[in-house]
C-alpha positions as CSV (number, residue, x, y, z in Angstrom):
1,X,100.1,93.2,85.3
2,X,98.9,94.6,82.5
3,X,100.7,98.5,82.6
4,X,97.3,100.0,82.7
5,X,96.7,97.6,86.5
6,X,100.4,98.8,87.4
7,X,99.5,102.4,87.2
8,X,96.6,102.0,89.0
9,X,98.0,100.1,91.6
10,X,100.5,103.1,92.1
11,X,97.6,105.4,92.3
12,X,96.2,103.1,94.9
13,X,100.1,103.4,96.8
14,X,99.3,107.7,96.5
15,X,95.8,107.5,98.0
16,X,96.7,104.9,100.9
17,X,99.4,107.2,101.5
18,X,97.8,110.3,101.5
19,X,95.3,108.7,103.7
20,X,98.0,107.6,106.6
21,X,99.6,111.5,106.9
22,X,95.8,112.4,107.4
23,X,94.3,110.3,110.4
24,X,95.0,111.3,113.7
25,X,94.3,107.7,115.3
26,X,97.7,105.9,115.4
27,X,96.2,101.9,115.2
28,X,94.3,103.5,111.7
29,X,97.9,104.9,110.7
30,X,99.6,101.6,111.7
31,X,97.2,99.5,109.5
32,X,97.3,102.1,106.5
33,X,101.0,102.0,106.6
34,X,100.9,98.1,106.4
35,X,99.0,98.4,103.6
36,X,101.0,100.7,101.5
37,X,103.9,97.8,102.0
38,X,101.9,95.1,101.0
39,X,100.8,97.2,97.7
40,X,104.2,98.2,97.1
41,X,105.5,94.9,97.7
42,X,102.9,93.8,95.1
43,X,104.2,96.4,92.7
44,X,108.0,95.6,93.2
45,X,107.3,92.0,92.1
46,X,105.0,92.7,89.2
47,X,107.5,95.8,88.1
48,X,111.2,95.4,89.9
49,X,112.5,98.6,88.2
50,X,110.3,100.5,90.6
51,X,111.8,102.5,93.5
52,X,108.6,104.3,95.0
53,X,105.7,107.4,94.3
54,X,107.0,109.4,91.2
55,X,107.0,113.2,93.0
């Protein structure tokens, strides 16, 4: 992945994390959590030093 694609992936993760916190449906929250985990795994594969979202 290019640096631009990696930053886009980080933004995608942040967006899904935000949605995960906001939803009230437990199934939706679970599905969003799974999406976040998959995106983070993909990001760690391409950027091993990545430790999570920047705050």
